[in-house]
TORKOL-719568 format. One line per field, with one value per atom (N, C-alpha, C, O): x, y, z; atom name; residue number from 1; residue in one letter. Coordinates in steps of 0.2 Angstrom, whole numbers, plus 5000, padded with zeros to 4 digits. Layout:
BEGIN
u X | ...
v Y | ...
w Z | ...
atom CA | ...
seq NUM | ...
type A | ...
// end
This chain:
BEGIN
u 5365 | 5365 | 5372 | 5374 | 5375 | 5381 | 5380 | 5375 | 5386 | 5385 | 5386 | 5391 | 5382 | 5383 | 5386 | 5383 | 5391 | 5394 | 5393 | 5395 | 5391 | 5390 | 5394 | 5392 | 5399 | 5403 | 5400 | 5399 | 5398 | 5395 | 5400 | 5398 | 5406 | 5411 | 5414 | 5410 | 5420 | 5424 | 5423 | 5426 | 5420 | 5420 | 5412 | 5411 | 5408 | 5401 | 5400 | 5401 | 5398 | 5396 | 5390 | 5388 | 5386 | 5381 | 5383 | 5385 | 5382 | 5383 | 5377 | 5373 | 5375 | 5369 | 5370 | 5373 | 5367 | 5368 | 5362 | 5359 | 5359 | 5353 | 5347 | 5344 | 5346 | 5341 | 5342 | 5338 | 5348 | 5350 | 5355 | 5360 | 5353 | 5357 | 5361 | 5358 | 5367 | 5372 | 5375 | 5377 | 5374 | 5377 | 5382 | 5382 | 5388 | 5394 | 5395 | 5395 | 5397 | 5399 | 5395 | 5398 | 5388 | 5384 | 5387 | 5387 | 5389 | 5390 | 5387 | 5389 | 5381 | 5377 | 5377 | 5372 | 5383 | 5384 | 5389 | 5393 | 5389 | 5393 | 5400 | 5406 | 5400 | 5406 | 5406 | 5400 | 5411 | 5412 | 5419 | 5424 | 5420 | 5426 | 5430 | 5429 | 5436 | 5441 | 5439 | 5442 | 5434 | 5432 | 5427 | 5422 | 5427 | 5422 | 5422 | 5427 | 5416 | 5415 | 5418 | 5416 | 5423 | 5426 | 5422 | 5422 | 5420 | 5416 | 5410 | 5409 | 5405 | 5398 | 5394 | 5397 | 5388 | 5383 | 5382 | 5385 | 5379 | 5377 | 5373 | 5369 | 5374 | 5370 | 5362 | 5360 | 5359 | 5352 | 5348 | 5351 | 5342 | 5338 | 5338 | 5337 | 5338 | 5338 | 5344 | 5344 | 5349 | 5355 | 5354 | 5358 | 5349 | 5347 | 5344 | 5343 | 5342 | 5338 | 5343 | 5347 | 5343 | 5347 | 5344 | 5340 | 5345 | 5343 | 5347 | 5345 | 5353 | 5358 | 5363 | 5365 | 5365 | 5370 | 5376 | 5374 | 5382 | 5387 | 5392 | 5394 | 5393 | 5398 | 5405 | 5405 | 5410 | 5416 | 5420 | 5423 | 5420 | 5423 | 5420 | 5416 | 5422 | 5418 | 5421 | 5419 | 5425 | 5427 | 5421 | 5416 | 5420 | 5414 | 5413 | 5407 | 5418 | 5416 | 5414 | 5413 | 5414 | 5411 | 5405 | 5400 | 5404 | 5398 | 5396 | 5397 | 5392 | 5389 | 5382 | 5378 | 5381 | 5374 | 5369 | 5363 | 5370 | 5364 | 5363 | 5357 | 5368 | 5367 | 5363 | 5358 | 5365 | 5362 | 5354 | 5350 | 5353 | 5346 | 5342 | 5335 | 5345 | 5341 | 5339 | 5335 | 5342 | 5340 | 5333 | 5330 | 5330 | 5323 | 5322 | 5326 | 5316 | 5315 | 5315 | 5313 | 5318 | 5318 | 5325 | 5326 | 5329 | 5335 | 5339 | 5340 | 5342 | 5347 | 5354 | 5356 | 5356 | 5363 | 5368 | 5367 | 5373 | 5378 | 5384 | 5387 | 5386 | 5391 | 5396 | 5394 | 5402 | 5407 | 5404 | 5401 | 5406 | 5404 | 5407 | 5413 | 5403 | 5404 | 5402 | 5403 | 5400 | 5398 | 5392 | 5392 | 5387 | 5381 | 5384 | 5381 | 5389 | 5392 | 5396 | 5396 | 5400 | 5405 | 5401 | 5404 | 5396 | 5392 | 5385 | 5381 | 5384 | 5377 | 5371 | 5366 | 5373 | 5368 | 5366 | 5360 | 5369 | 5366 | 5360 | 5355 | 5359 | 5353 | 5347 | 5342 | 5348 | 5343 | 5340 | 5335 | 5343 | 5341 | 5337 | 5338 | 5331 | 5326 | 5323 | 5320 | 5323 | 5319 | 5324 | 5321 | 5330 | 5335 | 5335 | 5335 | 5337 | 5338 | 5346 | 5349 | 5348 | 5356 | 5358 | 5355 | 5363 | 5367 | 5374 | 5377 | 5377 | 5384 | 5387 | 5385 | 5393 | 5397 | 5404 | 5407 | 5407 | 5414 | 5418 | 5415 | 5424 | 5428 | 5427 | 5427 | 5426 | 5425 | 5417 | 5416 | 5413 | 5406 | 5403 | 5405 | 5398 | 5395 | 5387 | 5384 | 5384 | 5377 | 5374 | 5378 | 5368 | 5364 | 5360 | 5357 | 5359 | 5355 | 5350 | 5345
v 4173 | 4173 | 4170 | 4165 | 4174 | 4171 | 4166 | 4165 | 4162 | 4156 | 4159 | 4163 | 4157 | 4160 | 4154 | 4148 | 4156 | 4151 | 4153 | 4159 | 4149 | 4151 | 4146 | 4140 | 4148 | 4144 | 4143 | 4149 | 4137 | 4137 | 4134 | 4134 | 4133 | 4131 | 4124 | 4120 | 4123 | 4116 | 4115 | 4119 | 4110 | 4108 | 4109 | 4107 | 4112 | 4113 | 4119 | 4125 | 4119 | 4125 | 4123 | 4118 | 4129 | 4128 | 4132 | 4138 | 4129 | 4132 | 4132 | 4127 | 4138 | 4139 | 4142 | 4147 | 4138 | 4141 | 4139 | 4133 | 4144 | 4143 | 4140 | 4135 | 4142 | 4139 | 4132 | 4129 | 4129 | 4123 | 4123 | 4127 | 4120 | 4121 | 4114 | 4109 | 4115 | 4109 | 4110 | 4116 | 4106 | 4106 | 4101 | 4095 | 4103 | 4099 | 4097 | 4101 | 4091 | 4088 | 4091 | 4095 | 4090 | 4094 | 4092 | 4086 | 4097 | 4096 | 4102 | 4108 | 4100 | 4105 | 4104 | 4103 | 4104 | 4103 | 4108 | 4111 | 4110 | 4114 | 4111 | 4114 | 4104 | 4101 | 4094 | 4091 | 4091 | 4084 | 4082 | 4084 | 4078 | 4075 | 4081 | 4086 | 4082 | 4087 | 4094 | 4099 | 4093 | 4099 | 4103 | 4100 | 4110 | 4114 | 4121 | 4123 | 4123 | 4130 | 4135 | 4136 | 4139 | 4144 | 4151 | 4155 | 4151 | 4158 | 4156 | 4151 | 4160 | 4159 | 4154 | 4149 | 4154 | 4150 | 4143 | 4143 | 4138 | 4133 | 4136 | 4140 | 4133 | 4136 | 4136 | 4132 | 4141 | 4141 | 4136 | 4133 | 4135 | 4129 | 4130 | 4125 | 4136 | 4136 | 4133 | 4131 | 4132 | 4129 | 4122 | 4119 | 4119 | 4112 | 4110 | 4104 | 4115 | 4114 | 4114 | 4119 | 4108 | 4107 | 4103 | 4098 | 4104 | 4099 | 4092 | 4087 | 4093 | 4088 | 4089 | 4095 | 4084 | 4085 | 4080 | 4074 | 4082 | 4078 | 4077 | 4081 | 4071 | 4069 | 4067 | 4062 | 4070 | 4069 | 4063 | 4059 | 4061 | 4055 | 4053 | 4056 | 4047 | 4044 | 4046 | 4042 | 4051 | 4053 | 4056 | 4059 | 4055 | 4057 | 4064 | 4067 | 4069 | 4076 | 4078 | 4084 | 4073 | 4074 | 4070 | 4073 | 4064 | 4060 | 4060 | 4055 | 4065 | 4066 | 4064 | 4068 | 4058 | 4055 | 4060 | 4061 | 4062 | 4067 | 4073 | 4075 | 4076 | 4081 | 4079 | 4082 | 4073 | 4071 | 4069 | 4070 | 4067 | 4065 | 4071 | 4071 | 4077 | 4084 | 4086 | 4091 | 4083 | 4086 | 4084 | 4080 | 4088 | 4088 | 4081 | 4078 | 4078 | 4071 | 4072 | 4077 | 4067 | 4067 | 4070 | 4070 | 4073 | 4076 | 4071 | 4065 | 4072 | 4067 | 4068 | 4073 | 4062 | 4062 | 4058 | 4052 | 4061 | 4057 | 4056 | 4060 | 4049 | 4047 | 4042 | 4040 | 4042 | 4037 | 4030 | 4028 | 4027 | 4020 | 4016 | 4017 | 4011 | 4007 | 4010 | 4007 | 4016 | 4020 | 4016 | 4015 | 4013 | 4010 | 4004 | 4002 | 4000 | 3994 | 3996 | 3993 | 4002 | 4004 | 4007 | 4007 | 4011 | 4015 | 4013 | 4016 | 4007 | 4005 | 4010 | 4009 | 4015 | 4020 | 4024 | 4027 | 4024 | 4027 | 4024 | 4027 | 4017 | 4014 | 4016 | 4014 | 4019 | 4021 | 4027 | 4030 | 4031 | 4037 | 4036 | 4039 | 4033 | 4031 | 4037 | 4036 | 4043 | 4049 | 4052 | 4056 | 4050 | 4053 | 4048 | 4042 | 4051 | 4047 | 4046 | 4050 | 4041 | 4040 | 4036 | 4031 | 4039 | 4037 | 4036 | 4041 | 4030 | 4029 | 4031 | 4029 | 4034 | 4036 | 4034 | 4035 | 4032 | 4031 | 4037 | 4041 | 4037 | 4043 | 4043 | 4037 | 4048 | 4049 | 4048 | 4050 | 4046 | 4045 | 4052 | 4057 | 4053 | 4059 | 4058 | 4053 | 4063 | 4063 | 4070 | 4075 | 4070 | 4077 | 4078 | 4074 | 4084 | 4087 | 4091 | 4094
w 5336 | 5343 | 5345 | 5343 | 5350 | 5352 | 5357 | 5360 | 5358 | 5362 | 5369 | 5370 | 5374 | 5381 | 5385 | 5385 | 5389 | 5394 | 5401 | 5402 | 5405 | 5412 | 5416 | 5416 | 5420 | 5424 | 5431 | 5434 | 5433 | 5440 | 5445 | 5451 | 5443 | 5448 | 5446 | 5443 | 5448 | 5446 | 5439 | 5435 | 5436 | 5429 | 5427 | 5421 | 5431 | 5429 | 5425 | 5428 | 5419 | 5415 | 5411 | 5410 | 5410 | 5405 | 5399 | 5399 | 5393 | 5387 | 5383 | 5382 | 5380 | 5377 | 5370 | 5369 | 5365 | 5358 | 5354 | 5354 | 5351 | 5347 | 5351 | 5349 | 5358 | 5362 | 5364 | 5366 | 5363 | 5366 | 5372 | 5371 | 5377 | 5383 | 5385 | 5385 | 5385 | 5387 | 5394 | 5395 | 5398 | 5405 | 5406 | 5404 | 5408 | 5409 | 5416 | 5421 | 5417 | 5424 | 5430 | 5434 | 5430 | 5435 | 5442 | 5444 | 5446 | 5453 | 5457 | 5457 | 5460 | 5463 | 5471 | 5474 | 5474 | 5481 | 5484 | 5480 | 5490 | 5493 | 5494 | 5494 | 5495 | 5497 | 5494 | 5494 | 5492 | 5490 | 5491 | 5488 | 5496 | 5499 | 5500 | 5504 | 5497 | 5498 | 5494 | 5496 | 5490 | 5486 | 5490 | 5493 | 5490 | 5493 | 5489 | 5487 | 5489 | 5485 | 5490 | 5496 | 5487 | 5491 | 5489 | 5493 | 5483 | 5481 | 5478 | 5474 | 5479 | 5476 | 5479 | 5483 | 5478 | 5481 | 5476 | 5470 | 5479 | 5474 | 5469 | 5470 | 5463 | 5457 | 5458 | 5462 | 5456 | 5457 | 5453 | 5448 | 5455 | 5451 | 5444 | 5440 | 5441 | 5433 | 5430 | 5424 | 5434 | 5431 | 5430 | 5426 | 5433 | 5432 | 5426 | 5424 | 5422 | 5416 | 5410 | 5409 | 5407 | 5401 | 5396 | 5398 | 5390 | 5385 | 5385 | 5384 | 5387 | 5387 | 5393 | 5393 | 5397 | 5402 | 5400 | 5398 | 5400 | 5398 | 5404 | 5408 | 5405 | 5411 | 5407 | 5403 | 5409 | 5405 | 5407 | 5403 | 5413 | 5416 | 5422 | 5425 | 5425 | 5431 | 5438 | 5442 | 5438 | 5445 | 5448 | 5445 | 5455 | 5458 | 5458 | 5460 | 5457 | 5457 | 5450 | 5448 | 5445 | 5438 | 5437 | 5434 | 5440 | 5440 | 5447 | 5450 | 5449 | 5455 | 5455 | 5453 | 5458 | 5457 | 5460 | 5457 | 5466 | 5469 | 5465 | 5464 | 5462 | 5457 | 5451 | 5449 | 5448 | 5442 | 5444 | 5439 | 5450 | 5452 | 5452 | 5451 | 5452 | 5453 | 5446 | 5445 | 5440 | 5434 | 5432 | 5435 | 5428 | 5426 | 5422 | 5419 | 5424 | 5421 | 5413 | 5410 | 5410 | 5402 | 5400 | 5394 | 5404 | 5402 | 5399 | 5402 | 5394 | 5391 | 5394 | 5395 | 5396 | 5400 | 5396 | 5394 | 5394 | 5390 | 5395 | 5398 | 5395 | 5400 | 5396 | 5390 | 5398 | 5395 | 5394 | 5399 | 5389 | 5388 | 5394 | 5396 | 5396 | 5402 | 5409 | 5414 | 5409 | 5415 | 5418 | 5424 | 5415 | 5418 | 5421 | 5426 | 5419 | 5422 | 5428 | 5433 | 5427 | 5432 | 5438 | 5444 | 5437 | 5442 | 5442 | 5439 | 5446 | 5446 | 5448 | 5446 | 5452 | 5454 | 5448 | 5449 | 5442 | 5436 | 5434 | 5431 | 5435 | 5433 | 5437 | 5435 | 5443 | 5447 | 5445 | 5447 | 5440 | 5438 | 5432 | 5426 | 5433 | 5428 | 5424 | 5419 | 5428 | 5424 | 5419 | 5415 | 5419 | 5414 | 5408 | 5409 | 5402 | 5396 | 5395 | 5392 | 5398 | 5398 | 5392 | 5390 | 5389 | 5383 | 5384 | 5386 | 5383 | 5384 | 5377 | 5372 | 5378 | 5372 | 5372 | 5378 | 5367 | 5367 | 5364 | 5360 | 5365 | 5361 | 5354 | 5351 | 5351 | 5344 | 5342 | 5336 | 5346 | 5345 | 5344 | 5347 | 5339 | 5338 | 5339 | 5337 | 5342 | 5343 | 5341 | 5342 | 5340 | 5339 | 5345 | 5348 | 5346 | 5352 | 5349 | 5352
atom N | CA | C | O | N | CA | C | O | N | CA | C | O | N | CA | C | O | N | CA | C | O | N | CA | C | O | N | CA | C | O | N | CA | C | O | N | CA | C | O | N | CA | C | O | N | CA | C | O | N | CA | C | O | N | CA | C | O | N | CA | C | O | N | CA | C | O | N | CA | C | O | N | CA | C | O | N | CA | C | O | N | CA | C | O | N | CA | C | O | N | CA | C | O | N | CA | C | O | N | CA | C | O | N | CA | C | O | N | CA | C | O | N | CA | C | O | N | CA | C | O | N | CA | C | O | N | CA | C | O | N | CA | C | O | N | CA | C | O | N | CA | C | O | N | CA | C | O | N | CA | C | O | N | CA | C | O | N | CA | C | O | N | CA | C | O | N | CA | C | O | N | CA | C | O | N | CA | C | O | N | CA | C | O | N | CA | C | O | N | CA | C | O | N | CA | C | O | N | CA | C | O | N | CA | C | O | N | CA | C | O | N | CA | C | O | N | CA | C | O | N | CA | C | O | N | CA | C | O | N | CA | C | O | N | CA | C | O | N | CA | C | O | N | CA | C | O | N | CA | C | O | N | CA | C | O | N | CA | C | O | N | CA | C | O | N | CA | C | O | N | CA | C | O | N | CA | C | O | N | CA | C | O | N | CA | C | O | N | CA | C | O | N | CA | C | O | N | CA | C | O | N | CA | C | O | N | CA | C | O | N | CA | C | O | N | CA | C | O | N | CA | C | O | N | CA | C | O | N | CA | C | O | N | CA | C | O | N | CA | C | O | N | CA | C | O | N | CA | C | O | N | CA | C | O | N | CA | C | O | N | CA | C | O | N | CA | C | O | N | CA | C | O | N | CA | C | O | N | CA | C | O | N | CA | C | O | N | CA | C | O | N | CA | C | O | N | CA | C | O | N | CA | C | O | N | CA | C | O | N | CA | C | O | N | CA | C | O | N | CA | C | O | N | CA | C | O | N | CA | C | O | N | CA | C | O | N | CA | C | O | N | CA | C | O | N | CA | C | O | N | CA | C | O | N | CA | C | O | N | CA | C | O | N | CA | C | O | N | CA | C | O | N | CA | C | O | N | CA | C | O | N | CA | C | O | N | CA | C | O
seq 1 | 1 | 1 | 1 | 2 | 2 | 2 | 2 | 3 | 3 | 3 | 3 | 4 | 4 | 4 | 4 | 5 | 5 | 5 | 5 | 6 | 6 | 6 | 6 | 7 | 7 | 7 | 7 | 8 | 8 | 8 | 8 | 9 | 9 | 9 | 9 | 10 | 10 | 10 | 10 | 11 | 11 | 11 | 11 | 12 | 12 | 12 | 12 | 13 | 13 | 13 | 13 | 14 | 14 | 14 | 14 | 15 | 15 | 15 | 15 | 16 | 16 | 16 | 16 | 17 | 17 | 17 | 17 | 18 | 18 | 18 | 18 | 19 | 19 | 19 | 19 | 20 | 20 | 20 | 20 | 21 | 21 | 21 | 21 | 22 | 22 | 22 | 22 | 23 | 23 | 23 | 23 | 24 | 24 | 24 | 24 | 25 | 25 | 25 | 25 | 26 | 26 | 26 | 26 | 27 | 27 | 27 | 27 | 28 | 28 | 28 | 28 | 29 | 29 | 29 | 29 | 30 | 30 | 30 | 30 | 31 | 31 | 31 | 31 | 32 | 32 | 32 | 32 | 33 | 33 | 33 | 33 | 34 | 34 | 34 | 34 | 35 | 35 | 35 | 35 | 36 | 36 | 36 | 36 | 37 | 37 | 37 | 37 | 38 | 38 | 38 | 38 | 39 | 39 | 39 | 39 | 40 | 40 | 40 | 40 | 41 | 41 | 41 | 41 | 42 | 42 | 42 | 42 | 43 | 43 | 43 | 43 | 44 | 44 | 44 | 44 | 45 | 45 | 45 | 45 | 46 | 46 | 46 | 46 | 47 | 47 | 47 | 47 | 48 | 48 | 48 | 48 | 49 | 49 | 49 | 49 | 50 | 50 | 50 | 50 | 51 | 51 | 51 | 51 | 52 | 52 | 52 | 52 | 53 | 53 | 53 | 53 | 54 | 54 | 54 | 54 | 55 | 55 | 55 | 55 | 56 | 56 | 56 | 56 | 57 | 57 | 57 | 57 | 58 | 58 | 58 | 58 | 59 | 59 | 59 | 59 | 60 | 60 | 60 | 60 | 61 | 61 | 61 | 61 | 62 | 62 | 62 | 62 | 63 | 63 | 63 | 63 | 64 | 64 | 64 | 64 | 65 | 65 | 65 | 65 | 66 | 66 | 66 | 66 | 67 | 67 | 67 | 67 | 68 | 68 | 68 | 68 | 69 | 69 | 69 | 69 | 70 | 70 | 70 | 70 | 71 | 71 | 71 | 71 | 72 | 72 | 72 | 72 | 73 | 73 | 73 | 73 | 74 | 74 | 74 | 74 | 75 | 75 | 75 | 75 | 76 | 76 | 76 | 76 | 77 | 77 | 77 | 77 | 78 | 78 | 78 | 78 | 79 | 79 | 79 | 79 | 80 | 80 | 80 | 80 | 81 | 81 | 81 | 81 | 82 | 82 | 82 | 82 | 83 | 83 | 83 | 83 | 84 | 84 | 84 | 84 | 85 | 85 | 85 | 85 | 86 | 86 | 86 | 86 | 87 | 87 | 87 | 87 | 88 | 88 | 88 | 88 | 89 | 89 | 89 | 89 | 90 | 90 | 90 | 90 | 91 | 91 | 91 | 91 | 92 | 92 | 92 | 92 | 93 | 93 | 93 | 93 | 94 | 94 | 94 | 94 | 95 | 95 | 95 | 95 | 96 | 96 | 96 | 96 | 97 | 97 | 97 | 97 | 98 | 98 | 98 | 98 | 99 | 99 | 99 | 99 | 100 | 100 | 100 | 100 | 101 | 101 | 101 | 101 | 102 | 102 | 102 | 102 | 103 | 103 | 103 | 103 | 104 | 104 | 104 | 104 | 105 | 105 | 105 | 105 | 106 | 106 | 106 | 106 | 107 | 107 | 107 | 107 | 108 | 108 | 108 | 108 | 109 | 109 | 109 | 109
type M | M | M | M | P | P | P | P | V | V | V | V | E | E | E | E | V | V | V | V | T | T | T | T | W | W | W | W | W | W | W | W | G | G | G | G | H | H | H | H | A | A | A | A | T | T | T | T | C | C | C | C | T | T | T | T | L | L | L | L | E | E | E | E | D | D | D | D | S | S | S | S | H | H | H | H | T | T | T | T | R | R | R | R | V | V | V | V | L | L | L | L | T | T | T | T | D | D | D | D | P | P | P | P | L | L | L | L | F | F | F | F | A | A | A | A | R | R | R | R | R | R | R | R | L | L | L | L | A | A | A | A | H | H | H | H | L | L | L | L | R | R | R | R | R | R | R | R | R | R | R | R | R | R | R | R | G | G | G | G | A | A | A | A | V | V | V | V | P | P | P | P | P | P | P | P | P | P | P | P | E | E | E | E | A | A | A | A | L | L | L | L | R | R | R | R | A | A | A | A | D | D | D | D | V | V | V | V | A | A | A | A | L | L | L | L | V | V | V | V | S | S | S | S | H | H | H | H | L | L | L | L | H | H | H | H | S | S | S | S | D | D | D | D | H | H | H | H | L | L | L | L | H | H | H | H | L | L | L | L | P | P | P | P | S | S | S | S | L | L | L | L | A | A | A | A | R | R | R | R | L | L | L | L | A | A | A | A | P | P | P | P | G | G | G | G | T | T | T | T | R | R | R | R | L | L | L | L | L | L | L | L | V | V | V | V | P | P | P | P | R | R | R | R | G | G | G | G | A | A | A | A | L | L | L | L | R | R | R | R | A | A | A | A | V | V | V | V | P | P | P | P | G | G | G | G | L | L | L | L | R | R | R | R | R | R | R | R | L | L | L | L | T | T | T | T | A | A | A | A | L | L | L | L | D | D | D | D | V | V | V | V | T | T | T | T | E | E | E | E | M | M | M | M | A | A | A | A | P | P | P | P | G | G | G | G | D | D | D | D | V | V | V | V | T | T | T | T | S | S | S | S | V | V | V | V
// end
């Protein structure tokens, strides 16, 4: 089965391979500060379904708490090491399985 990649805008993508869905930098809003969607609608609800969501770094357009709160309960969320300390709001996302990772760390999904 080929890898399927769906770009939802900015840095948000879904990658699906062998029935495993990875969601990158979820941003499901029309506008955030100076960023706004110029083309296309906010991604549909099925875009929120992922086996794992990956946050690349702690800028608010990549770690968007309201978008992360919309992920399905039990979704595994990979964040940079130190994110739970730096962004206290992450600790309120108790429905997600948050894992901090450092550069070079490896995990299985």
